[in-house]
PLY file of the C-alpha trace (Angstrom):
ply
format ascii 1.0
element vertex 261
property float x
property float y
property float z
element edge 260
property int vertex1
property int vertex2
end_header
220.80 46.07 176.62
218.68 46.63 173.63
219.67 48.27 170.37
216.89 50.80 170.71
218.52 52.57 173.05
221.63 53.17 170.73
221.17 55.75 168.38
222.11 53.94 164.79
224.00 57.50 164.14
225.84 57.25 167.59
229.72 56.02 166.99
231.04 53.20 169.83
234.92 52.55 169.52
235.23 48.74 169.96
237.13 49.18 173.14
233.97 50.43 174.77
231.99 48.77 177.79
228.81 49.91 178.36
226.73 48.82 181.49
222.88 47.96 181.49
220.75 50.44 180.37
222.98 52.89 178.83
220.96 55.28 176.18
223.40 56.83 173.68
222.16 59.99 171.18
222.56 60.57 167.56
226.28 61.82 166.24
227.22 60.92 169.81
231.02 59.34 170.63
232.24 57.20 172.94
235.63 56.61 172.49
238.25 53.98 173.11
238.90 52.75 176.34
236.00 54.19 178.12
233.70 52.53 180.61
230.04 53.65 181.06
228.24 52.03 184.01
224.66 51.40 184.21
222.01 53.75 183.00
224.35 56.67 181.88
222.54 58.57 179.30
224.55 60.35 176.28
222.47 62.78 174.66
222.78 63.68 170.96
226.68 65.18 169.89
228.08 64.52 173.67
231.61 62.73 173.36
233.47 61.15 176.02
236.98 59.95 175.38
238.97 57.33 177.20
241.07 56.03 179.04
237.89 57.02 181.17
235.94 55.10 183.29
232.39 56.18 184.87
230.14 54.95 187.55
225.99 54.84 187.29
223.51 57.27 186.27
225.94 60.00 184.56
224.11 61.93 182.34
226.21 63.77 179.22
224.13 66.39 177.36
224.95 67.65 173.82
228.32 68.94 172.82
229.71 68.13 176.25
233.40 66.82 175.60
234.43 64.54 178.75
237.84 62.80 179.06
239.58 64.77 176.16
243.61 65.13 176.13
244.85 67.78 178.93
245.30 71.28 178.12
249.19 71.07 178.97
251.99 71.83 176.93
254.28 68.96 178.06
251.63 65.95 177.11
252.73 63.92 174.29
250.15 61.45 174.35
251.10 59.54 177.57
248.44 57.39 178.82
246.52 58.85 181.77
242.90 58.77 182.54
239.59 60.27 183.90
237.61 58.31 186.99
234.15 59.77 187.98
231.66 58.14 190.84
227.57 57.86 189.86
225.22 60.39 189.18
227.17 63.41 187.71
225.56 65.64 185.01
227.74 66.98 182.34
225.72 69.70 180.98
226.21 71.46 177.21
229.44 72.18 176.01
231.30 71.06 179.89
234.72 70.20 179.03
236.85 67.95 181.52
240.47 66.84 181.05
242.30 63.39 181.84
245.36 63.83 183.96
249.20 64.34 182.93
251.76 61.57 184.26
253.55 64.67 185.91
250.33 65.52 187.90
249.51 61.96 189.23
247.94 60.44 185.74
244.27 61.30 186.80
241.01 63.27 186.67
238.47 62.25 189.71
234.84 63.43 190.09
233.07 61.84 193.14
229.53 61.67 193.21
226.40 63.94 192.47
228.62 67.02 190.92
226.50 69.14 188.50
228.55 70.95 186.32
226.41 73.35 183.90
226.97 74.75 180.84
231.00 75.68 179.61
232.18 74.93 182.63
235.76 73.02 182.84
237.68 70.71 184.83
241.58 70.92 183.96
243.93 68.07 184.01
244.59 66.13 187.28
242.00 68.06 189.48
240.09 66.02 192.33
236.33 67.02 192.87
234.57 65.52 195.59
230.77 64.78 195.77
227.89 67.09 195.14
229.66 70.31 194.14
228.28 73.00 191.76
230.37 74.45 189.11
227.98 77.22 187.60
227.75 78.35 183.92
231.27 79.30 182.96
233.41 78.28 186.43
236.52 77.27 185.16
238.93 75.33 187.21
243.05 75.66 185.93
245.28 71.96 186.33
245.62 70.24 189.90
242.58 72.46 191.73
240.94 70.10 194.57
237.45 70.76 195.21
235.58 69.17 198.37
232.43 68.03 199.08
229.13 70.46 198.65
231.43 73.41 197.29
230.02 76.23 195.21
232.07 77.68 192.69
229.52 80.88 190.77
229.59 81.35 187.47
232.38 82.67 185.41
235.14 81.84 188.20
238.45 81.06 187.29
239.92 78.98 189.86
244.51 79.04 190.09
245.94 76.19 189.66
246.82 74.33 192.62
244.46 76.05 194.38
241.76 73.89 197.25
237.97 74.97 197.53
237.08 73.64 201.64
233.59 72.00 201.48
230.64 73.90 201.56
232.22 76.75 200.70
230.12 79.29 198.16
232.43 81.55 195.41
230.50 83.93 193.96
230.02 84.74 190.69
233.25 86.30 188.52
235.19 86.03 191.30
239.05 85.60 190.60
240.21 82.60 192.89
244.30 82.37 193.36
244.29 80.98 196.90
243.24 78.49 198.87
239.13 79.05 200.17
238.53 78.05 203.54
235.36 75.45 204.04
231.91 76.68 205.27
232.82 80.52 204.03
231.06 82.88 201.47
233.56 84.16 199.20
232.67 87.41 196.57
234.47 89.76 194.33
233.93 93.21 195.53
237.02 95.93 195.13
239.18 93.19 196.07
238.68 89.10 196.54
237.80 88.83 200.48
235.85 86.76 202.80
232.34 88.17 203.88
232.14 85.11 207.24
230.26 81.73 206.70
228.17 80.50 204.30
224.97 81.02 206.68
222.22 80.23 203.80
223.90 77.45 202.12
224.63 75.78 205.52
221.34 76.19 206.75
220.15 74.42 204.20
222.37 71.74 204.62
220.85 70.95 208.10
223.85 72.61 209.84
222.23 73.59 213.30
221.91 76.48 215.37
224.84 76.01 217.43
227.47 74.66 214.28
226.64 78.19 212.48
227.27 80.18 215.99
230.59 78.09 216.44
231.58 78.94 212.66
230.46 82.66 213.13
232.49 83.10 215.89
235.53 81.29 214.24
235.50 83.74 211.39
234.97 87.12 213.95
238.28 85.88 215.26
239.49 85.37 211.41
238.64 88.32 209.87
237.21 91.09 212.59
239.15 90.82 215.87
242.03 93.23 214.50
244.06 89.39 215.26
246.75 88.13 212.61
246.05 84.52 211.61
248.23 82.86 214.00
246.60 84.54 216.71
243.15 83.47 215.54
244.01 80.28 215.53
245.45 80.43 218.94
241.88 82.30 220.28
240.04 79.87 218.00
241.43 76.52 219.91
241.12 78.12 223.29
237.56 79.36 223.03
235.81 76.92 220.07
238.18 73.72 220.30
235.41 71.36 220.93
233.55 71.96 217.22
234.76 69.71 214.97
234.08 72.37 212.70
235.97 74.47 213.88
238.84 72.41 214.09
238.28 71.47 210.27
238.46 75.02 209.80
242.07 75.24 211.70
243.29 72.63 210.26
242.56 73.59 206.33
244.05 77.21 207.17
247.17 75.35 208.94
247.89 73.33 205.62
247.09 76.58 203.09
250.39 76.67 200.99
249.00 79.43 199.25
247.55 81.28 202.04
244.25 82.14 202.28
241.00 84.37 200.96
240.38 86.77 204.25
0 1
1 2
2 3
3 4
4 5
5 6
6 7
7 8
8 9
9 10
10 11
11 12
12 13
13 14
14 15
15 16
16 17
17 18
18 19
19 20
20 21
21 22
22 23
23 24
24 25
25 26
26 27
27 28
28 29
29 30
30 31
31 32
32 33
33 34
34 35
35 36
36 37
37 38
38 39
39 40
40 41
41 42
42 43
43 44
44 45
45 46
46 47
47 48
48 49
49 50
50 51
51 52
52 53
53 54
54 55
55 56
56 57
57 58
58 59
59 60
60 61
61 62
62 63
63 64
64 65
65 66
66 67
67 68
68 69
69 70
70 71
71 72
72 73
73 74
74 75
75 76
76 77
77 78
78 79
79 80
80 81
81 82
82 83
83 84
84 85
85 86
86 87
87 88
88 89
89 90
90 91
91 92
92 93
93 94
94 95
95 96
96 97
97 98
98 99
99 100
100 101
101 102
102 103
103 104
104 105
105 106
106 107
107 108
108 109
109 110
110 111
111 112
112 113
113 114
114 115
115 116
116 117
117 118
118 119
119 120
120 121
121 122
122 123
123 124
124 125
125 126
126 127
127 128
128 129
129 130
130 131
131 132
132 133
133 134
134 135
135 136
136 137
137 138
138 139
139 140
140 141
141 142
142 143
143 144
144 145
145 146
146 147
147 148
148 149
149 150
150 151
151 152
152 153
153 154
154 155
155 156
156 157
157 158
158 159
159 160
160 161
161 162
162 163
163 164
164 165
165 166
166 167
167 168
168 169
169 170
170 171
171 172
172 173
173 174
174 175
175 176
176 177
177 178
178 179
179 180
180 181
181 182
182 183
183 184
184 185
185 186
186 187
187 188
188 189
189 190
190 191
191 192
192 193
193 194
194 195
195 196
196 197
197 198
198 199
199 200
200 201
201 202
202 203
203 204
204 205
205 206
206 207
207 208
208 209
209 210
210 211
211 212
212 213
213 214
214 215
215 216
216 217
217 218
218 219
219 220
220 221
221 222
222 223
223 224
224 225
225 226
226 227
227 228
228 229
229 230
230 231
231 232
232 233
233 234
234 235
235 236
236 237
237 238
238 239
239 240
240 241
241 242
242 243
243 244
244 245
245 246
246 247
247 248
248 249
249 250
250 251
251 252
252 253
253 254
254 255
255 256
256 257
257 258
258 259
259 260
């Protein structure tokens, strides 16, 4: 690594560990106990605090604040951490908090997540890979977001909620219950499900057969005048050979806060 890759007006803590090819812009700050993998880039004025560990090729844009103390009244400076994988993008003013001891001590992100400006990930969240948080999306503490989920602009997500794989949440939708995988959720007069996220699933390579099975499952869940237990029974009977439907059933059965219907 050459000195030309670190701006002379950047601030680096003595304990920071930098991989090969890391680039750090003017006025960027790398705090104590921060580990940046190969190819990470901190643009001007970005801040990364620790303890935190990042894989390779993560990008931190101006005025993002990543790995800061949890926003929790009970936090008293205990050692907690943030761990992230490869290829994540933290755009301007994004904030991600470390965990709390009572929440397991760790906030974690997988690979390839794209966090647009002003989005926030609270303490003790578990984020999968290839998720998208659009501008102003806000996750409270202890939220789980599974792979390929999209959370629209200005969506607040209540603590302890789960967002299932490939789900799409439309802008300004308030989430206070678990969002099932493959679904499309948007606020109209009230927050409700409008069936599967067809366009998004097609873009991810879902076959016509997979889409048809999921559409039939959601018709049973939303439009067949069945309660949730009855709908799950019919799904098993009619669509039990579909792995996607099996995933949907398992998700619904494990929901502790109910599901959006």
